[in-house]
N, C-alpha and C positions, 0 to 999 in steps of 0.2 A: 905426747901420749894420745893415741887415737881414741875418739869416743864414737866411732862409727860401728854400727852393728848391722848385719844382714840377716833377714828372716823371711820366711815365706808367709803368704797370707793364710788365714784360717779356712782353707778350702777342704771340703770333704769329698773324697774320691769314692765313686760308686761304679760297680760293674754294669749297671743297668743303662744301656744306651737306648735310643729310640727304637732301633731295630730289635734289640733284645726284648724290650717291653712289648712291642707289637707281636712278635712271634710267641711270647708267653700268653698273650690274649688269644692267639690262634689255638694254642693248646687247650685253653679254657673253653673254646668254642667246639672242640672236637666231640665231646659227649652229645651235645645237641645235634651236631651234624650227623653223627652215626645213627642216632635214634630217628632223625628225620628220614634218612635213607632206608632204614628198616621199616618204618611205618608207611612211607609214601612211595617207595621204590627208587630206582636209579635216576629217574628224571629229577628228583629232588637234588641230587648231587650236581646235575647240570645247572639247575637254577642258582645254586649256591656258588659254585666255582666259576660259572660263566660270569656272574656279577663281579666276583673278586678279580679274576684275570682281566676282564674288560676294564675295570677300574684302574688296575696297575698300568695297562697299556695306554689308556687315555691320558694318564697323568704324565707319562714319560716326556712328551714334548713340552709340558708345562712347567715341570719342576726346575729346569735350568741346569740340572746336574748331568744330563745325558744318560746314555745307556751304558751299563757296566755288566760284563760277562760274569764278574764275581758276585754282583748283587743285581740280578736281572729284575727283581721286583722292587728295587730301591730300598727305602727304609721300611717297607711293609705296611705303612699307614693306609695307603689306598687299598691294598689287597685285603687288609683286615676289615676296613670299613665296608668294602664290598661284600665280604662274608656276612657281616651283620645285616646289611641290606638284603642279601639273598635269603637269609634265614627268616626275614620278616615278610617274605612273599608267600602267596597262596600256592599250594601244590599244583594248581591247574593253570598258573600264569603262562601266557604264551611265550614262545622261544625268544621273542624280541624284547620282552620286558626287562630281562637282566641287562641287556646292552643299553637300552634307553635309560634305565635307572642308574646305571654306572655313569653314563655321560652327565646326567643331571646332578648326581652326587659330587663328581669331581669338579665340574665346571661351575655349577650354580652354588652348590653347598660348600665348596672349599676354596677354589681359586678366585671366585668373585671377591672374596674377602682378603685375598693375599696369600693363600696357601696354608700349609700346616702351621698350626699355632696361632693363626690370625682369625679363623672363622668364629663367628659369634654363635652360630647354631650348629647342632650336630648334623654333619653332612648326610648321614644315612636317613635321618628323620626328614631333612629337607627334601630329599629325593622321594621318600615314601609319601610325603604330603602331596607332592606334585603328581605322582602316579595315582594317588587316591582321588584327587580332584579331576584328573584328566581321563583316567581309565578305571573307574571304580570296580567294574565287573572283572577286570583282569587280576586284581589282587584281593578280591573278597569272595571268590567262588570257591567254596570249600568242598572237599571230598572226605568220606570216612576213611580212616587209616586201614591199610591192608586190603579191603575189598574195593576201594576206589569209587564207591557210589557217591553221587552228589548228596550233600547233607547240610543241615544248619550247624552252627557252632553252639557251644554251651551258652554263650552270651546271646545267641539268637533264639533261644528257647529249647534247645535240645536237652532232653532229660538224661543226665549222667550222674554217676556217683563220685565221691571224693577220691576213691582209689583210682578210678579211670583218669581223673584229672591229674593225679599225682604221677601216674606212670606215663600218661601221654596218649592213650588210645582213644582220642577224641578228635573231631575235625578242628582245623585251625591252621594258622601259618606254620611254615616248616619248623621253625625253631622255638615256637612258643608252647607247644603242647605238653612236653615232658618236663614236669617240675623237678623230678629227681635229677635229670641231666643238667638242668640249669643250676641246681644247688651244688652239684659236683664242680661245675665251672666256677661258681662264686667262691667256694671253699679254696680252690687253687689260687685264685687271684688275691684273696685276703691273706692266705699264708705267705704268698710271694711278696706281699706288701704293695701290690700294684693298685689296689683300690681300698678305700676306707669303708669299714663296716657301717659307718654312720649313714651313708647315702642309701644303699639298698634297704637297710633296716627302717629308715625313716620313710622311704617310699611306701613300703608295705604297711607301716604304722599309719601314715596319712590315709591310705586307701581303706584300711580297716575302720578307722574312725568315721570316715565318710559313709561307709557301708552301714555302720550302726545308726548314724544320724538319719539316713534315708530309708531305714527299715529293710536293708538287704542282708543277706547271709555273708558275714565277713570272710569266712573260710572259702566259700564259693567264689567270692570276689577276688581273693588273692590267688586262688589256684586256676582260675579261668582267664582266658584272654592272654594278652601279651604283657601284662603288668610285671610278672616275674622276670621275663626276658628283658624288658626295658629297665627294670630296677638294677639288674646285674651288668648289662652290657651297654646301655644307652645313657642312663642317668649318671653313671660313673665316668663318663668321658672326661679326660683330664683337661681338655681345652675349653669345653663349654660349661663346665660345672664350677662353682665357687671353690675357694681354697681354704677358708677358715673352718674350724670345727663347728662353731655355732651355725655358720652359713650352710654347712653340709646338712645339718638337721632340718633347718628351715626349708632349704631347697628341696630335699628329698620329700619332706612332708607335703610341700606344695605340689610336687609332681604326682604323688599318690592321690591326694585329695582331688585335684583337678581331673585326674583320669576318671574317677568315679562320677564326678559331676557331669563330665561330657558323656559318659556311658548312660547316665540316668536321664539327662534332660536334653540330649540332642539326638539327631538321627543316626549318629555313629555308634554302633555297638561296642567298638573298641576306641578308647580315648587317649592312648599314650602318645600318639603322634603329635597332636596339637597341644596336649597338656605339657609334654616335655619341651616342646618348642617355646611355649610361653615362658616356662621357667628358665630356659636357656637365655632368653632375653633379659631376665631379671637377675641373672647370676652376678654380673658386674656390680649392679646396685647393692646386692647382698654383701659382696666383699667390701664395698666402700662403707656400708653402714654397720656391718656386723663383724668385721675382721677382728681377730684376737689381738689385743695390744701387746707390744714387745715389753719385756720386763723393764721397769724404770720409766716408762712413758706416762708420767702422772697426768698430764693434760689430756692424753688420749683416754685415760680411764674416766676422767671427768665428763668426757663427751659421750659416754656410753648411754646415759639416760636420754640425751638428745637424739642419739642415733637410733635408739630403740623406739622412740616416739615416731621418728621418720619412717622406720621400717613398718611399724603398725599402720601408719598412714598409707604407705605404699600397698600393703596387703589389702587394706580397706578399699583403696582406689581400684585395685585389680578385681576385687569382688564386685564393685559397682559396674566396671566395664564388662565383666562376665555376664551379669544380669542384663545389662543393656544389649549384649550380643544375643542372649536368648530371646529378648523381646523382638529383635529385628532379624531373626533367622528364618523367616517364612520361606524365602527362596531356597536356601540351602536344604531346609527340611523337606520341601516338596521334591526337590531333585533327588535326594538320596533316599527318601522314603520309597520313591518309585523304584529305584535300583534295588533296595532291600526287598521290596515286594516281589520283584522279578526273581531274585535269588530264592526267596521263600517258596514261591510257586513251583519253580523248577525242582526244588528239593522234594516237594510232595508229588510232583508229576515229572519224573526224570526225562520222559520222552516228549514233553510238551514242545510245540513249535510256534504256537500262537495263543495269545491271551486276549479275550474280548470282555470288556466290562459290561455286566448285565444290569438291568434295571432293578433297583431295590427301593420300594416306597418308604422304608424306614431309613431316615437319613443317618442313623447311627450304624448302619450295616453296609459294608462294601462287598459286592459279589462279582466274581469273575468266572466266565466260562473258559475252560482250558481245552485246547485242541492239539492233536497230533495231525498235522496237515489239515484235512477236513473232517477228521474223526473226533467226535466229542469224547474227552477223557473224563470230565467231571466238572465240579464247581469248587471254587476256593472262596471262602467267606471270612470276613473279619468284623469284629465289633468290640466295643469297650463297655464294661459294666463296673459298678462300684463294689469292691470287695470290702473286707474288714479293715484293711489299712489304707485303701485308696483305690484309684482306677486300676483296672485289670484288663489286659488285652486277651481276647479269646479268638483263636483261629480254628476253623473247621474245614475239613476236606470231605467232599461228597462225591460219590461215583456218578456215572451217567444216569442212574435210576433214582437219584436224589437220596441215597442212603449214606449215612455218615460212615466214613472209613477211618477218620482220625480227628482228634481234638487236641489242641496244644494251648497251654497257658503261657503267654509270652511275658511282656513287661508287667510287673505287678509291684505292690508294696505290702504284701502280706508278711506276717511274722516269720522270721527265719526258721524257727523250729517246727511249728505246727502248721501254720498257714500255708507254707510252701509245699506241703504234702499234696495239695490239689494238683501239683504238676506231676505227680507220680503216675507211672504207667497203670498200676492197678486201679486207680480211681478213674482215669480218663478212658481206659479200655471199655468201661461200662456203656459208653455212648455209641459204640459201634453198632451199626444196623438200624439205628433210629432214623426216621424220615419225617417230612412235614406232617404226614397224616397221623403219626402216633407221638407227636411231641408233647401232648398233654400228659402222657404217662411217664415222663422223665422223673418227676418228683417222687413218684411211687416206686419206680424201678431202680433208680440210681441210689446206691448207699452212700450216705454222708460220711465224711472223715470225722472220727471221734475227736472232739475238742476244736474242730474247725468248721462248725456248722455254717457260719456266715460266709466263709470263703467257698465252701462247697455249694451253698445255695446260689452264690454269685456266678459260679461257673455254669451251673444248670440254667440259670436265667439267661446267660449269654448264648448258650446253645439253643435254648428255646427261641430267643430273638432271631438267631440266624435261620432256623428252620421256618419260622413264621415269615420272615422276609423272602425266603426262597419260595414259599408257598404263594406269596403275593407277587412273584416275579411277573413282569409285564406281559407274559405270554408271548414273548418274542420268539421267533423261530430259532431253533438251535443253530442253524447255519444260514445266515443271510446271503442273499444272492448279491455278491459283491463284484461280479464281473462287469466290466465296462466295455460292452461291445454292442454293435448294431444301434448306435446312437445317431440322433439327428445332427447334421453338421451345423455349426454355428459357434457363437461365443456366448457363454452363460456366466452369470455372476451369482455367487453364494457366500454365505458366512457361517462360521462355526465358533464355538467357545473354546479358546485356548487356555493356557496356564494363567496369563495375565489380563486377558480381555478377548474381544471379538477379533477373529481373523477373517478378512474379506479377500476373496480370490476371484479371478476370471478364468474359466476353463474353455479352451479352444478344442472343438471336435472337428476332425477332418477325416473323411472316408469312413465314418462310423466309429472312429476310435479317438480317444483323448490324445491330442498331439502336443498340447502345452498347458501348463498351469502357472499362472502369474499371480503373485501375492500383491494385492493392492494396498492393504493397510493391516497393521497388527500392533500389539503392545508387548510382544514377547521379549525376553531378555536378549540384549545384543550379544552376539558372539556365541550364543548357545541355542536359544529358541529359533532365531532366524536361520541358522545353519541346519538345524533339525528339520525345519519346514522345507528348505530347499532339497534336502536329502529325501524326505518323504514324497515330495512332488516327483522327483526322478524315479523313485521306486514304484509309485502308482502308474506312471506313464510306461515304464518298462514292463511291469507285470500286467498291465491292462486290467487292473483289479484294485479294489479298495482293501482287499485282504492281504495286506503286507505288514511286516513287523514294524512296530514303533521304534524310534531311535532311542537307544538306551540312554538314560539320564535326562531325557526331555520328552517324556511320555505325554505330558499335558499338551505341549505344543504339537506333537505328532498327531494326537487324536483330534485336536482342534482343526488342523489342516484337512484331515480325512473327512471330518464332519462338514467343513466348508465345501469341499469338492462334491460330497454327496448331496448337499443342499443345492448346489448349482445345477446338478443333473437330475434333481428330483422330479422335474416336470418333463424330462426327456423320454 
């Protein structure tokens, strides 16, 4: 009698292959893609699909499967990741950004780790981080939807309503602006069972909690920026997110909380790139410490308390590292504050071609003269004052006659309901037309917001400080004579203050013109400041003038070199 039995293993068959899953994600991305094309024009479609197609083409020689006429885009993973990266780009990104971004995503973000399923970090976020660090201007130059004019984003201080944020008629990245389009995509993915509701919901929950703790408007925090896009299409990445239900909640909450922390305390107005990458790195640890035990694993259940303690310790360590990072971020802040400043000035003066820092005897005020070629357009000024809830940034734009044309309240910590009304157009429009001579009448002429007296007074105080500083400007001529011609031949030495210290140069003059600029010593950042100085030296020699544009991302080093050259030739 035979006692042998044959049976199959307890396998569960599913119709969802990798390709089917990827193309389902493509369907979920369609609403955001259509809305971006409607808001920003056909060039948006080029940015999105150029990134996607380039990603698929670059992956072909790397995946080992070869090219198939039946499946020309392979399993679709590279194409979909490219769409996500494309939707995270700015509407004004140059034509080459999608190609470079696709190469970075496939090679650095994916195949350096071994290909699909082996990457630790989200490939689209890896590529976006490198683009942000290398070419910040290319992916953070925003335009207003439909009319295409350069503008700030809601996170950069643009005053918009909740309805505009929900529908998407605001400046921002291609796929981030329309919340309603993103919610449609999220609903499709959840119904299809491709993502867990726990991750996006916990991302939004963590961001809302952080907003409340930091005195920000929670609803504005959730509707503005890329957090909604990231919660739906980036945090839910199957490869780089944890698998356990508990881990999903902790992971998502960490993504949302860190996003707001980075927005609030760093020079980056949008924080999902680095927040999500940090949490990607912790995903494996979360699975090891917080994975749900299989039924019957008694010993595993006993270890829960121990694992929970380790998880709390890991979170505490992450918090300490974050604080340490803020304490040591002077270089990063300087570099990107300068880039953000350039974007903000161009938003106020769209035709600007040159920016010159003016003298302000109040150390709390920064003033810049803005030119179109050699024509003075006006003055851009910034200061900080103490509001009801903490520091408040005040930005003012003046015309060439020193009259206020616009006042913007930027970063602040006022109460979400009443205090933030000082950012409303009705209140800020009252400052238009005031100048240094009539600044003393601001308190009498400007109506305070009911219930927000302290916040209103703080804004008025900031505007008064700016006008007073403009009145005390060092009486420098509007357009300095920057031409370098008819000089005495010889070799001259000079120095100027750069970003990290003094810059010493020797300037060679031949035939009455500058023929060479050699940097003798400096303390600028290797790889950034030194390259910027070399570029500036070439620009000054080619133009025969000091009136050349600073190198984006290294303004301090650029100005220091110009000052050193000017010092060397001061007696000529």
